[in-house]
CHARMM internal coordinates of N, CA and C (Angstrom, degrees):
IC EDIT
DIST 1 N 1 CA 1.4428
DIST 1 CA 1 C 1.5266
ANGL 1 N 1 CA 1 C 111.00
DIST 1 C 2 N 1.3457
ANGL 1 CA 1 C 2 N 116.13
DIHE 1 N 1 CA 1 C 2 N -40.85
DIST 2 N 2 CA 1.4489
ANGL 1 C 2 N 2 CA 120.54
DIHE 1 CA 1 C 2 N 2 CA -179.60
DIST 2 CA 2 C 1.5381
ANGL 2 N 2 CA 2 C 110.39
DIHE 1 C 2 N 2 CA 2 C -66.06
DIST 2 C 3 N 1.3260
ANGL 2 CA 2 C 3 N 116.84
DIHE 2 N 2 CA 2 C 3 N -36.83
DIST 3 N 3 CA 1.4652
ANGL 2 C 3 N 3 CA 121.07
DIHE 2 CA 2 C 3 N 3 CA 177.99
DIST 3 CA 3 C 1.5161
ANGL 3 N 3 CA 3 C 111.28
DIHE 2 C 3 N 3 CA 3 C -62.99
DIST 3 C 4 N 1.3249
ANGL 3 CA 3 C 4 N 116.88
DIHE 3 N 3 CA 3 C 4 N -36.67
DIST 4 N 4 CA 1.4610
ANGL 3 C 4 N 4 CA 121.28
DIHE 3 CA 3 C 4 N 4 CA 178.88
DIST 4 CA 4 C 1.5204
ANGL 4 N 4 CA 4 C 110.82
DIHE 3 C 4 N 4 CA 4 C -62.21
DIST 4 C 5 N 1.3163
ANGL 4 CA 4 C 5 N 117.79
DIHE 4 N 4 CA 4 C 5 N -45.65
DIST 5 N 5 CA 1.4623
ANGL 4 C 5 N 5 CA 121.59
DIHE 4 CA 4 C 5 N 5 CA 179.57
DIST 5 CA 5 C 1.5233
ANGL 5 N 5 CA 5 C 111.92
DIHE 4 C 5 N 5 CA 5 C -67.76
DIST 5 C 6 N 1.3186
ANGL 5 CA 5 C 6 N 116.41
DIHE 5 N 5 CA 5 C 6 N -36.04
DIST 6 N 6 CA 1.4588
ANGL 5 C 6 N 6 CA 119.65
DIHE 5 CA 5 C 6 N 6 CA 178.04
DIST 6 CA 6 C 1.5282
ANGL 6 N 6 CA 6 C 110.58
DIHE 5 C 6 N 6 CA 6 C -68.07
DIST 6 C 7 N 1.3342
ANGL 6 CA 6 C 7 N 116.59
DIHE 6 N 6 CA 6 C 7 N -38.70
DIST 7 N 7 CA 1.4586
ANGL 6 C 7 N 7 CA 120.81
DIHE 6 CA 6 C 7 N 7 CA -179.13
DIST 7 CA 7 C 1.5385
ANGL 7 N 7 CA 7 C 111.54
DIHE 6 C 7 N 7 CA 7 C -69.56
DIST 7 C 8 N 1.3276
ANGL 7 CA 7 C 8 N 117.65
DIHE 7 N 7 CA 7 C 8 N -35.74
DIST 8 N 8 CA 1.4601
ANGL 7 C 8 N 8 CA 121.78
DIHE 7 CA 7 C 8 N 8 CA -173.68
DIST 8 CA 8 C 1.5330
ANGL 8 N 8 CA 8 C 113.05
DIHE 7 C 8 N 8 CA 8 C -112.90
DIST 8 C 9 N 1.3202
ANGL 8 CA 8 C 9 N 117.60
DIHE 8 N 8 CA 8 C 9 N 28.70
DIST 9 N 9 CA 1.4628
ANGL 8 C 9 N 9 CA 120.13
DIHE 8 CA 8 C 9 N 9 CA -175.89
DIST 9 CA 9 C 1.5267
ANGL 9 N 9 CA 9 C 111.90
DIHE 8 C 9 N 9 CA 9 C -64.30
DIST 9 C 10 N 1.2949
ANGL 9 CA 9 C 10 N 117.39
DIHE 9 N 9 CA 9 C 10 N -32.99
DIST 10 N 10 CA 1.4587
ANGL 9 C 10 N 10 CA 120.29
DIHE 9 CA 9 C 10 N 10 CA -178.77
DIST 10 CA 10 C 1.5319
ANGL 10 N 10 CA 10 C 111.20
DIHE 9 C 10 N 10 CA 10 C -68.47
DIST 10 C 11 N 1.3081
ANGL 10 CA 10 C 11 N 117.60
DIHE 10 N 10 CA 10 C 11 N -36.27
DIST 11 N 11 CA 1.4680
ANGL 10 C 11 N 11 CA 121.37
DIHE 10 CA 10 C 11 N 11 CA 176.80
DIST 11 CA 11 C 1.5217
ANGL 11 N 11 CA 11 C 110.72
DIHE 10 C 11 N 11 CA 11 C -66.12
DIST 11 C 12 N 1.3294
ANGL 11 CA 11 C 12 N 116.74
DIHE 11 N 11 CA 11 C 12 N -42.48
DIST 12 N 12 CA 1.4609
ANGL 11 C 12 N 12 CA 119.52
DIHE 11 CA 11 C 12 N 12 CA 178.33
DIST 12 CA 12 C 1.5241
ANGL 12 N 12 CA 12 C 111.45
DIHE 11 C 12 N 12 CA 12 C -64.76
DIST 12 C 13 N 1.3192
ANGL 12 CA 12 C 13 N 115.84
DIHE 12 N 12 CA 12 C 13 N -38.91
DIST 13 N 13 CA 1.4635
ANGL 12 C 13 N 13 CA 119.65
DIHE 12 CA 12 C 13 N 13 CA 176.96
DIST 13 CA 13 C 1.5280
ANGL 13 N 13 CA 13 C 110.74
DIHE 12 C 13 N 13 CA 13 C -63.97
DIST 13 C 14 N 1.3293
ANGL 13 CA 13 C 14 N 117.06
DIHE 13 N 13 CA 13 C 14 N -38.02
DIST 14 N 14 CA 1.4561
ANGL 13 C 14 N 14 CA 121.04
DIHE 13 CA 13 C 14 N 14 CA 177.31
DIST 14 CA 14 C 1.5097
ANGL 14 N 14 CA 14 C 112.57
DIHE 13 C 14 N 14 CA 14 C -65.02
DIST 14 C 15 N 1.3200
ANGL 14 CA 14 C 15 N 116.68
DIHE 14 N 14 CA 14 C 15 N -40.07
DIST 15 N 15 CA 1.4630
ANGL 14 C 15 N 15 CA 120.33
DIHE 14 CA 14 C 15 N 15 CA 179.25
DIST 15 CA 15 C 1.5302
ANGL 15 N 15 CA 15 C 110.04
DIHE 14 C 15 N 15 CA 15 C -65.25
DIST 15 C 16 N 1.3145
ANGL 15 CA 15 C 16 N 116.41
DIHE 15 N 15 CA 15 C 16 N -45.02
DIST 16 N 16 CA 1.4667
ANGL 15 C 16 N 16 CA 120.08
DIHE 15 CA 15 C 16 N 16 CA -179.15
DIST 16 CA 16 C 1.5308
ANGL 16 N 16 CA 16 C 111.20
DIHE 15 C 16 N 16 CA 16 C -66.64
DIST 16 C 17 N 1.3320
ANGL 16 CA 16 C 17 N 117.07
DIHE 16 N 16 CA 16 C 17 N -45.93
DIST 17 N 17 CA 1.4718
ANGL 16 C 17 N 17 CA 119.62
DIHE 16 CA 16 C 17 N 17 CA 179.56
DIST 17 CA 17 C 1.5237
ANGL 17 N 17 CA 17 C 110.92
DIHE 16 C 17 N 17 CA 17 C -64.04
DIST 17 C 18 N 1.3289
ANGL 17 CA 17 C 18 N 116.95
DIHE 17 N 17 CA 17 C 18 N -40.88
DIST 18 N 18 CA 1.4592
ANGL 17 C 18 N 18 CA 120.33
DIHE 17 CA 17 C 18 N 18 CA 179.21
DIST 18 CA 18 C 1.5115
ANGL 18 N 18 CA 18 C 112.63
DIHE 17 C 18 N 18 CA 18 C -66.02
DIST 18 C 19 N 1.3382
ANGL 18 CA 18 C 19 N 117.03
DIHE 18 N 18 CA 18 C 19 N -39.46
DIST 19 N 19 CA 1.4656
ANGL 18 C 19 N 19 CA 120.09
DIHE 18 CA 18 C 19 N 19 CA 178.88
DIST 19 CA 19 C 1.5333
ANGL 19 N 19 CA 19 C 110.58
DIHE 18 C 19 N 19 CA 19 C -65.39
DIST 19 C 20 N 1.3022
ANGL 19 CA 19 C 20 N 116.90
DIHE 19 N 19 CA 19 C 20 N -42.66
DIST 20 N 20 CA 1.4642
ANGL 19 C 20 N 20 CA 120.08
DIHE 19 CA 19 C 20 N 20 CA 177.30
DIST 20 CA 20 C 1.5254
ANGL 20 N 20 CA 20 C 110.10
DIHE 19 C 20 N 20 CA 20 C -63.92
DIST 20 C 21 N 1.3234
ANGL 20 CA 20 C 21 N 116.51
DIHE 20 N 20 CA 20 C 21 N -44.42
DIST 21 N 21 CA 1.4602
ANGL 20 C 21 N 21 CA 120.01
DIHE 20 CA 20 C 21 N 21 CA 178.06
DIST 21 CA 21 C 1.5143
ANGL 21 N 21 CA 21 C 112.74
DIHE 20 C 21 N 21 CA 21 C -62.93
DIST 21 C 22 N 1.3177
ANGL 21 CA 21 C 22 N 117.16
DIHE 21 N 21 CA 21 C 22 N -40.07
DIST 22 N 22 CA 1.4698
ANGL 21 C 22 N 22 CA 121.31
DIHE 21 CA 21 C 22 N 22 CA 178.04
DIST 22 CA 22 C 1.5185
ANGL 22 N 22 CA 22 C 112.22
DIHE 21 C 22 N 22 CA 22 C -63.25
DIST 22 C 23 N 1.3349
ANGL 22 CA 22 C 23 N 116.33
DIHE 22 N 22 CA 22 C 23 N -43.42
DIST 23 N 23 CA 1.4545
ANGL 22 C 23 N 23 CA 119.06
DIHE 22 CA 22 C 23 N 23 CA 178.18
DIST 23 CA 23 C 1.5298
ANGL 23 N 23 CA 23 C 111.21
DIHE 22 C 23 N 23 CA 23 C -66.96
DIST 23 C 24 N 1.3218
ANGL 23 CA 23 C 24 N 117.07
DIHE 23 N 23 CA 23 C 24 N -41.33
DIST 24 N 24 CA 1.4609
ANGL 23 C 24 N 24 CA 119.97
DIHE 23 CA 23 C 24 N 24 CA 177.98
DIST 24 CA 24 C 1.5215
ANGL 24 N 24 CA 24 C 111.32
DIHE 23 C 24 N 24 CA 24 C -62.68
DIST 24 C 25 N 1.3285
ANGL 24 CA 24 C 25 N 116.97
DIHE 24 N 24 CA 24 C 25 N -36.77
DIST 25 N 25 CA 1.4725
ANGL 24 C 25 N 25 CA 120.32
DIHE 24 CA 24 C 25 N 25 CA 176.42
DIST 25 CA 25 C 1.5186
ANGL 25 N 25 CA 25 C 109.80
DIHE 24 C 25 N 25 CA 25 C -64.02
DIST 25 C 26 N 1.3313
ANGL 25 CA 25 C 26 N 116.80
DIHE 25 N 25 CA 25 C 26 N -43.94
DIST 26 N 26 CA 1.4714
ANGL 25 C 26 N 26 CA 119.89
DIHE 25 CA 25 C 26 N 26 CA 177.52
DIST 26 CA 26 C 1.5288
ANGL 26 N 26 CA 26 C 110.50
DIHE 25 C 26 N 26 CA 26 C -60.87
DIST 26 C 27 N 1.3079
ANGL 26 CA 26 C 27 N 116.85
DIHE 26 N 26 CA 26 C 27 N -44.58
DIST 27 N 27 CA 1.4615
ANGL 26 C 27 N 27 CA 121.28
DIHE 26 CA 26 C 27 N 27 CA -175.18
DIST 27 CA 27 C 1.5179
ANGL 27 N 27 CA 27 C 112.72
DIHE 26 C 27 N 27 CA 27 C -67.25
DIST 27 C 28 N 1.3265
ANGL 27 CA 27 C 28 N 117.67
DIHE 27 N 27 CA 27 C 28 N -45.46
DIST 28 N 28 CA 1.4566
ANGL 27 C 28 N 28 CA 120.41
DIHE 27 CA 27 C 28 N 28 CA -174.20
DIST 28 CA 28 C 1.5255
ANGL 28 N 28 CA 28 C 113.70
DIHE 27 C 28 N 28 CA 28 C -91.99
DIST 28 C 29 N 1.3215
ANGL 28 CA 28 C 29 N 118.97
DIHE 28 N 28 CA 28 C 29 N -33.12
DIST 29 N 29 CA 1.4559
ANGL 28 C 29 N 29 CA 121.32
DIHE 28 CA 28 C 29 N 29 CA -178.70
DIST 29 CA 29 C 1.5094
ANGL 29 N 29 CA 29 C 110.19
DIHE 28 C 29 N 29 CA 29 C -106.22
DIST 29 C 30 N 1.3029
ANGL 29 CA 29 C 30 N 116.77
DIHE 29 N 29 CA 29 C 30 N -64.60
DIST 30 N 30 CA 1.4516
ANGL 29 C 30 N 30 CA 124.13
DIHE 29 CA 29 C 30 N 30 CA 173.91
DIST 30 CA 30 C 1.5205
ANGL 30 N 30 CA 30 C 114.73
DIHE 29 C 30 N 30 CA 30 C 48.73
DIST 30 C 31 N 1.3243
ANGL 30 CA 30 C 31 N 114.25
DIHE 30 N 30 CA 30 C 31 N -152.98
DIST 31 N 31 CA 1.4554
ANGL 30 C 31 N 31 CA 121.30
DIHE 30 CA 30 C 31 N 31 CA -179.39
DIST 31 CA 31 C 1.5258
ANGL 31 N 31 CA 31 C 106.92
DIHE 30 C 31 N 31 CA 31 C -137.40
DIST 31 C 32 N 1.3112
ANGL 31 CA 31 C 32 N 115.70
DIHE 31 N 31 CA 31 C 32 N 114.15
DIST 32 N 32 CA 1.4625
ANGL 31 C 32 N 32 CA 120.36
DIHE 31 CA 31 C 32 N 32 CA -175.64
DIST 32 CA 32 C 1.5125
ANGL 32 N 32 CA 32 C 114.49
DIHE 31 C 32 N 32 CA 32 C -69.44
DIST 32 C 33 N 1.3272
ANGL 32 CA 32 C 33 N 118.04
DIHE 32 N 32 CA 32 C 33 N -30.39
DIST 33 N 33 CA 1.4599
ANGL 32 C 33 N 33 CA 120.42
DIHE 32 CA 32 C 33 N 33 CA -175.64
DIST 33 CA 33 C 1.5213
ANGL 33 N 33 CA 33 C 112.60
DIHE 32 C 33 N 33 CA 33 C -86.80
DIST 33 C 34 N 1.3149
ANGL 33 CA 33 C 34 N 117.95
DIHE 33 N 33 CA 33 C 34 N -21.78
DIST 34 N 34 CA 1.4642
ANGL 33 C 34 N 34 CA 120.85
DIHE 33 CA 33 C 34 N 34 CA -177.80
DIST 34 CA 34 C 1.5173
ANGL 34 N 34 CA 34 C 112.97
DIHE 33 C 34 N 34 CA 34 C 85.08
DIST 34 C 35 N 1.3208
ANGL 34 CA 34 C 35 N 117.88
DIHE 34 N 34 CA 34 C 35 N 6.26
DIST 35 N 35 CA 1.4574
ANGL 34 C 35 N 35 CA 121.00
DIHE 34 CA 34 C 35 N 35 CA -178.26
DIST 35 CA 35 C 1.5306
ANGL 35 N 35 CA 35 C 112.59
DIHE 34 C 35 N 35 CA 35 C -94.03
DIST 35 C 36 N 1.3074
ANGL 35 CA 35 C 36 N 117.28
DIHE 35 N 35 CA 35 C 36 N -5.74
DIST 36 N 36 CA 1.4692
ANGL 35 C 36 N 36 CA 120.34
DIHE 35 CA 35 C 36 N 36 CA 179.13
DIST 36 CA 36 C 1.5260
ANGL 36 N 36 CA 36 C 108.29
DIHE 35 C 36 N 36 CA 36 C -82.03
DIST 36 C 37 N 1.3363
ANGL 36 CA 36 C 37 N 117.71
DIHE 36 N 36 CA 36 C 37 N 126.45
DIST 37 N 37 CA 1.4632
ANGL 36 C 37 N 37 CA 119.18
DIHE 36 CA 36 C 37 N 37 CA -174.14
DIST 37 CA 37 C 1.5251
ANGL 37 N 37 CA 37 C 114.96
DIHE 36 C 37 N 37 CA 37 C -66.96
DIST 37 C 38 N 1.3175
ANGL 37 CA 37 C 38 N 118.85
DIHE 37 N 37 CA 37 C 38 N -33.06
DIST 38 N 38 CA 1.4710
ANGL 37 C 38 N 38 CA 120.44
DIHE 37 CA 37 C 38 N 38 CA -176.25
DIST 38 CA 38 C 1.5254
ANGL 38 N 38 CA 38 C 111.34
DIHE 37 C 38 N 38 CA 38 C -97.55
DIST 38 C 39 N 1.3220
ANGL 38 CA 38 C 39 N 117.21
DIHE 38 N 38 CA 38 C 39 N -50.50
DIST 39 N 39 CA 1.4654
ANGL 38 C 39 N 39 CA 120.04
DIHE 38 CA 38 C 39 N 39 CA -171.20
DIST 39 CA 39 C 1.5150
ANGL 39 N 39 CA 39 C 114.13
DIHE 38 C 39 N 39 CA 39 C -80.48
DIST 39 C 40 N 1.3205
ANGL 39 CA 39 C 40 N 120.15
DIHE 39 N 39 CA 39 C 40 N -6.58
DIST 40 N 40 CA 1.4564
ANGL 39 C 40 N 40 CA 120.30
DIHE 39 CA 39 C 40 N 40 CA 179.37
DIST 40 CA 40 C 1.5276
ANGL 40 N 40 CA 40 C 112.88
DIHE 39 C 40 N 40 CA 40 C -85.39
DIST 40 C 41 N 1.3252
ANGL 40 CA 40 C 41 N 117.72
DIHE 40 N 40 CA 40 C 41 N -11.68
DIST 41 N 41 CA 1.4518
ANGL 40 C 41 N 41 CA 122.43
DIHE 40 CA 40 C 41 N 41 CA -177.88
DIST 41 CA 41 C 1.5274
ANGL 41 N 41 CA 41 C 109.12
DIHE 40 C 41 N 41 CA 41 C -117.82
DIST 41 C 42 N 1.3433
ANGL 41 CA 41 C 42 N 118.70
DIHE 41 N 41 CA 41 C 42 N 123.94
DIST 42 N 42 CA 1.4693
ANGL 41 C 42 N 42 CA 119.02
DIHE 41 CA 41 C 42 N 42 CA -177.60
DIST 42 CA 42 C 1.5320
ANGL 42 N 42 CA 42 C 113.06
DIHE 41 C 42 N 42 CA 42 C -64.62
DIST 42 C 43 N 1.3284
ANGL 42 CA 42 C 43 N 118.29
DIHE 42 N 42 CA 42 C 43 N -34.14
DIST 43 N 43 CA 1.4559
ANGL 42 C 43 N 43 CA 120.11
DIHE 42 CA 42 C 43 N 43 CA -179.58
DIST 43 CA 43 C 1.5334
ANGL 43 N 43 CA 43 C 111.54
DIHE 42 C 43 N 43 CA 43 C -66.92
DIST 43 C 44 N 1.3225
ANGL 43 CA 43 C 44 N 115.72
DIHE 43 N 43 CA 43 C 44 N -44.37
DIST 44 N 44 CA 1.4553
ANGL 43 C 44 N 44 CA 119.11
DIHE 43 CA 43 C 44 N 44 CA 179.80
DIST 44 CA 44 C 1.5257
ANGL 44 N 44 CA 44 C 111.24
DIHE 43 C 44 N 44 CA 44 C -64.07
DIST 44 C 45 N 1.3183
ANGL 44 CA 44 C 45 N 116.56
DIHE 44 N 44 CA 44 C 45 N -42.58
DIST 45 N 45 CA 1.4481
ANGL 44 C 45 N 45 CA 120.44
DIHE 44 CA 44 C 45 N 45 CA -178.60
DIST 45 CA 45 C 1.5233
ANGL 45 N 45 CA 45 C 111.49
DIHE 44 C 45 N 45 CA 45 C -67.31
DIST 45 C 46 N 1.3259
ANGL 45 CA 45 C 46 N 117.34
DIHE 45 N 45 CA 45 C 46 N -36.05
DIST 46 N 46 CA 1.4566
ANGL 45 C 46 N 46 CA 121.51
DIHE 45 CA 45 C 46 N 46 CA 177.61
DIST 46 CA 46 C 1.5265
ANGL 46 N 46 CA 46 C 110.41
DIHE 45 C 46 N 46 CA 46 C -66.27
DIST 46 C 47 N 1.3227
ANGL 46 CA 46 C 47 N 117.58
DIHE 46 N 46 CA 46 C 47 N -43.88
DIST 47 N 47 CA 1.4631
ANGL 46 C 47 N 47 CA 121.45
DIHE 46 CA 46 C 47 N 47 CA 178.29
DIST 47 CA 47 C 1.5236
ANGL 47 N 47 CA 47 C 110.32
DIHE 46 C 47 N 47 CA 47 C -66.33
DIST 47 C 48 N 1.3230
ANGL 47 CA 47 C 48 N 117.24
DIHE 47 N 47 CA 47 C 48 N -42.11
DIST 48 N 48 CA 1.4530
ANGL 47 C 48 N 48 CA 121.66
DIHE 47 CA 47 C 48 N 48 CA 177.83
DIST 48 CA 48 C 1.5371
ANGL 48 N 48 CA 48 C 110.47
DIHE 47 C 48 N 48 CA 48 C -60.59
DIST 48 C 49 N 1.3091
ANGL 48 CA 48 C 49 N 117.30
DIHE 48 N 48 CA 48 C 49 N -43.50
DIST 49 N 49 CA 1.4585
ANGL 48 C 49 N 49 CA 121.59
DIHE 48 CA 48 C 49 N 49 CA 177.43
DIST 49 CA 49 C 1.5147
ANGL 49 N 49 CA 49 C 112.28
DIHE 48 C 49 N 49 CA 49 C -64.49
DIST 49 C 50 N 1.3388
ANGL 49 CA 49 C 50 N 117.11
DIHE 49 N 49 CA 49 C 50 N -38.93
DIST 50 N 50 CA 1.4577
ANGL 49 C 50 N 50 CA 121.46
DIHE 49 CA 49 C 50 N 50 CA 179.30
DIST 50 CA 50 C 1.5304
ANGL 50 N 50 CA 50 C 110.54
DIHE 49 C 50 N 50 CA 50 C -64.16
DIST 50 C 51 N 1.3203
ANGL 50 CA 50 C 51 N 116.69
DIHE 50 N 50 CA 50 C 51 N -41.88
DIST 51 N 51 CA 1.4643
ANGL 50 C 51 N 51 CA 119.86
DIHE 50 CA 50 C 51 N 51 CA 179.40
DIST 51 CA 51 C 1.5324
ANGL 51 N 51 CA 51 C 110.30
DIHE 50 C 51 N 51 CA 51 C -66.55
DIST 51 C 52 N 1.3179
ANGL 51 CA 51 C 52 N 116.52
DIHE 51 N 51 CA 51 C 52 N -42.80
DIST 52 N 52 CA 1.4645
ANGL 51 C 52 N 52 CA 119.24
DIHE 51 CA 51 C 52 N 52 CA 177.95
DIST 52 CA 52 C 1.5242
ANGL 52 N 52 CA 52 C 111.25
DIHE 51 C 52 N 52 CA 52 C -63.91
DIST 52 C 53 N 1.3296
ANGL 52 CA 52 C 53 N 117.30
DIHE 52 N 52 CA 52 C 53 N -40.86
DIST 53 N 53 CA 1.4603
ANGL 52 C 53 N 53 CA 120.88
DIHE 52 CA 52 C 53 N 53 CA 177.25
DIST 53 CA 53 C 1.5094
ANGL 53 N 53 CA 53 C 111.79
DIHE 52 C 53 N 53 CA 53 C -61.53
DIST 53 C 54 N 1.3210
ANGL 53 CA 53 C 54 N 117.71
DIHE 53 N 53 CA 53 C 54 N -41.96
DIST 54 N 54 CA 1.4563
ANGL 53 C 54 N 54 CA 121.81
DIHE 53 CA 53 C 54 N 54 CA 177.12
DIST 54 CA 54 C 1.5190
ANGL 54 N 54 CA 54 C 110.72
DIHE 53 C 54 N 54 CA 54 C -61.23
DIST 54 C 55 N 1.3259
ANGL 54 CA 54 C 55 N 116.88
DIHE 54 N 54 CA 54 C 55 N -45.88
DIST 55 N 55 CA 1.4655
ANGL 54 C 55 N 55 CA 119.72
DIHE 54 CA 54 C 55 N 55 CA -178.13
DIST 55 CA 55 C 1.5295
ANGL 55 N 55 CA 55 C 111.71
DIHE 54 C 55 N 55 CA 55 C -66.11
DIST 55 C 56 N 1.3042
ANGL 55 CA 55 C 56 N 116.63
DIHE 55 N 55 CA 55 C 56 N -41.47
DIST 56 N 56 CA 1.4733
ANGL 55 C 56 N 56 CA 120.23
DIHE 55 CA 55 C 56 N 56 CA -178.58
DIST 56 CA 56 C 1.5370
ANGL 56 N 56 CA 56 C 110.54
DIHE 55 C 56 N 56 CA 56 C -67.78
DIST 56 C 57 N 1.3185
ANGL 56 CA 56 C 57 N 116.95
DIHE 56 N 56 CA 56 C 57 N -46.35
DIST 57 N 57 CA 1.4666
ANGL 56 C 57 N 57 CA 119.15
DIHE 56 CA 56 C 57 N 57 CA -179.82
DIST 57 CA 57 C 1.5185
ANGL 57 N 57 CA 57 C 111.50
DIHE 56 C 57 N 57 CA 57 C -68.73
DIST 57 C 58 N 1.3283
ANGL 57 CA 57 C 58 N 117.74
DIHE 57 N 57 CA 57 C 58 N -29.56
DIST 58 N 58 CA 1.4559
ANGL 57 C 58 N 58 CA 121.61
DIHE 57 CA 57 C 58 N 58 CA 179.27
DIST 58 CA 58 C 1.5311
ANGL 58 N 58 CA 58 C 110.83
DIHE 57 C 58 N 58 CA 58 C -69.67
DIST 58 C 59 N 1.3268
ANGL 58 CA 58 C 59 N 117.62
DIHE 58 N 58 CA 58 C 59 N -29.34
DIST 59 N 59 CA 1.4597
ANGL 58 C 59 N 59 CA 121.20
DIHE 58 CA 58 C 59 N 59 CA 176.68
DIST 59 CA 59 C 1.5237
ANGL 59 N 59 CA 59 C 110.05
DIHE 58 C 59 N 59 CA 59 C -61.37
DIST 59 C 60 N 1.3219
ANGL 59 CA 59 C 60 N 116.78
DIHE 59 N 59 CA 59 C 60 N -43.01
DIST 60 N 60 CA 1.4657
ANGL 59 C 60 N 60 CA 120.68
DIHE 59 CA 59 C 60 N 60 CA -179.47
DIST 60 CA 60 C 1.5211
ANGL 60 N 60 CA 60 C 111.26
DIHE 59 C 60 N 60 CA 60 C -65.69
DIST 60 C 61 N 1.2980
ANGL 60 CA 60 C 61 N 117.84
DIHE 60 N 60 CA 60 C 61 N -38.20
DIST 61 N 61 CA 1.4542
ANGL 60 C 61 N 61 CA 121.30
DIHE 60 CA 60 C 61 N 61 CA 179.45
DIST 61 CA 61 C 1.5158
ANGL 61 N 61 CA 61 C 110.89
DIHE 60 C 61 N 61 CA 61 C -67.58
DIST 61 C 62 N 1.3346
ANGL 61 CA 61 C 62 N 118.11
DIHE 61 N 61 CA 61 C 62 N -40.76
DIST 62 N 62 CA 1.4553
ANGL 61 C 62 N 62 CA 121.64
DIHE 61 CA 61 C 62 N 62 CA -179.05
DIST 62 CA 62 C 1.5186
ANGL 62 N 62 CA 62 C 110.67
DIHE 61 C 62 N 62 CA 62 C -65.79
DIST 62 C 63 N 1.3222
ANGL 62 CA 62 C 63 N 117.40
DIHE 62 N 62 CA 62 C 63 N -38.25
DIST 63 N 63 CA 1.4571
ANGL 62 C 63 N 63 CA 121.21
DIHE 62 CA 62 C 63 N 63 CA 179.26
DIST 63 CA 63 C 1.5201
ANGL 63 N 63 CA 63 C 110.52
DIHE 62 C 63 N 63 CA 63 C -65.62
DIST 63 C 64 N 1.3073
ANGL 63 CA 63 C 64 N 116.57
DIHE 63 N 63 CA 63 C 64 N -39.95
DIST 64 N 64 CA 1.4684
ANGL 63 C 64 N 64 CA 121.37
DIHE 63 CA 63 C 64 N 64 CA -179.65
DIST 64 CA 64 C 1.5295
ANGL 64 N 64 CA 64 C 109.90
DIHE 63 C 64 N 64 CA 64 C -63.31
DIST 64 C 65 N 1.3291
ANGL 64 CA 64 C 65 N 118.61
DIHE 64 N 64 CA 64 C 65 N -44.64
DIST 65 N 65 CA 1.4505
ANGL 64 C 65 N 65 CA 120.01
DIHE 64 CA 64 C 65 N 65 CA -177.66
DIST 65 CA 65 C 1.5222
ANGL 65 N 65 CA 65 C 111.79
DIHE 64 C 65 N 65 CA 65 C -71.71
DIST 65 C 66 N 1.3123
ANGL 65 CA 65 C 66 N 119.25
DIHE 65 N 65 CA 65 C 66 N -27.71
DIST 66 N 66 CA 1.4654
ANGL 65 C 66 N 66 CA 120.63
DIHE 65 CA 65 C 66 N 66 CA 176.11
DIST 66 CA 66 C 1.5292
ANGL 66 N 66 CA 66 C 109.82
DIHE 65 C 66 N 66 CA 66 C -65.76
DIST 66 C 67 N 1.3442
ANGL 66 CA 66 C 67 N 117.03
DIHE 66 N 66 CA 66 C 67 N -41.40
DIST 67 N 67 CA 1.4512
ANGL 66 C 67 N 67 CA 120.32
DIHE 66 CA 66 C 67 N 67 CA 177.77
DIST 67 CA 67 C 1.5179
ANGL 67 N 67 CA 67 C 110.90
DIHE 66 C 67 N 67 CA 67 C -64.42
DIST 67 C 68 N 1.3120
ANGL 67 CA 67 C 68 N 116.99
DIHE 67 N 67 CA 67 C 68 N -41.03
DIST 68 N 68 CA 1.4567
ANGL 67 C 68 N 68 CA 120.96
DIHE 67 CA 67 C 68 N 68 CA -179.59
DIST 68 CA 68 C 1.5308
ANGL 68 N 68 CA 68 C 110.55
DIHE 67 C 68 N 68 CA 68 C -63.79
DIST 68 C 69 N 1.3291
ANGL 68 CA 68 C 69 N 116.25
DIHE 68 N 68 CA 68 C 69 N -41.47
DIST 69 N 69 CA 1.4693
ANGL 68 C 69 N 69 CA 120.08
DIHE 68 CA 68 C 69 N 69 CA 178.48
DIST 69 CA 69 C 1.5192
ANGL 69 N 69 CA 69 C 111.73
DIHE 68 C 69 N 69 CA 69 C -67.00
DIST 69 C 70 N 1.3240
ANGL 69 CA 69 C 70 N 117.16
DIHE 69 N 69 CA 69 C 70 N -37.87
DIST 70 N 70 CA 1.4544
ANGL 69 C 70 N 70 CA 121.35
DIHE 69 CA 69 C 70 N 70 CA -178.91
DIST 70 CA 70 C 1.5215
ANGL 70 N 70 CA 70 C 110.71
DIHE 69 C 70 N 70 CA 70 C -65.22
DIST 70 C 71 N 1.3297
ANGL 70 CA 70 C 71 N 117.54
DIHE 70 N 70 CA 70 C 71 N -42.73
DIST 71 N 71 CA 1.4660
ANGL 70 C 71 N 71 CA 119.89
DIHE 70 CA 70 C 71 N 71 CA 179.54
DIST 71 CA 71 C 1.5243
ANGL 71 N 71 CA 71 C 111.51
DIHE 70 C 71 N 71 CA 71 C -69.34
DIST 71 C 72 N 1.3126
ANGL 71 CA 71 C 72 N 117.49
DIHE 71 N 71 CA 71 C 72 N -31.58
DIST 72 N 72 CA 1.4608
ANGL 71 C 72 N 72 CA 120.91
DIHE 71 CA 71 C 72 N 72 CA 177.89
DIST 72 CA 72 C 1.5177
ANGL 72 N 72 CA 72 C 110.05
DIHE 71 C 72 N 72 CA 72 C -68.29
DIST 72 C 73 N 1.3267
ANGL 72 CA 72 C 73 N 117.17
DIHE 72 N 72 CA 72 C 73 N -40.57
DIST 73 N 73 CA 1.4580
ANGL 72 C 73 N 73 CA 121.32
DIHE 72 CA 72 C 73 N 73 CA -178.79
DIST 73 CA 73 C 1.5266
ANGL 73 N 73 CA 73 C 110.81
DIHE 72 C 73 N 73 CA 73 C -68.10
DIST 73 C 74 N 1.3304
ANGL 73 CA 73 C 74 N 117.10
DIHE 73 N 73 CA 73 C 74 N -38.71
DIST 74 N 74 CA 1.4505
ANGL 73 C 74 N 74 CA 120.42
DIHE 73 CA 73 C 74 N 74 CA -178.13
DIST 74 CA 74 C 1.5290
ANGL 74 N 74 CA 74 C 112.29
DIHE 73 C 74 N 74 CA 74 C -67.33
DIST 74 C 75 N 1.2977
ANGL 74 CA 74 C 75 N 118.71
DIHE 74 N 74 CA 74 C 75 N -29.40
DIST 75 N 75 CA 1.4694
ANGL 74 C 75 N 75 CA 121.72
DIHE 74 CA 74 C 75 N 75 CA -179.51
DIST 75 CA 75 C 1.4823
ANGL 75 N 75 CA 75 C 108.24
DIHE 74 C 75 N 75 CA 75 C -73.48
END
COOR INIT
IC SEED 1 N 1 CA 1 C
IC BUILD
């Protein structure tokens, strides 16, 4: 179990950072009229932010492993 968290720590950090960012976006910007489907609800915006955080942080991890594989192949 500990190995799983160590291997995927960047994804977990992305989910947490995205969720915090999504809630902060709802709180400070949000939707004043309540007619916006995503930003008018704090739960939806938090989940949306968490998914975006996961995707963004996962991009950095994928790029890092491509470089590692490329250097391994060249040797």
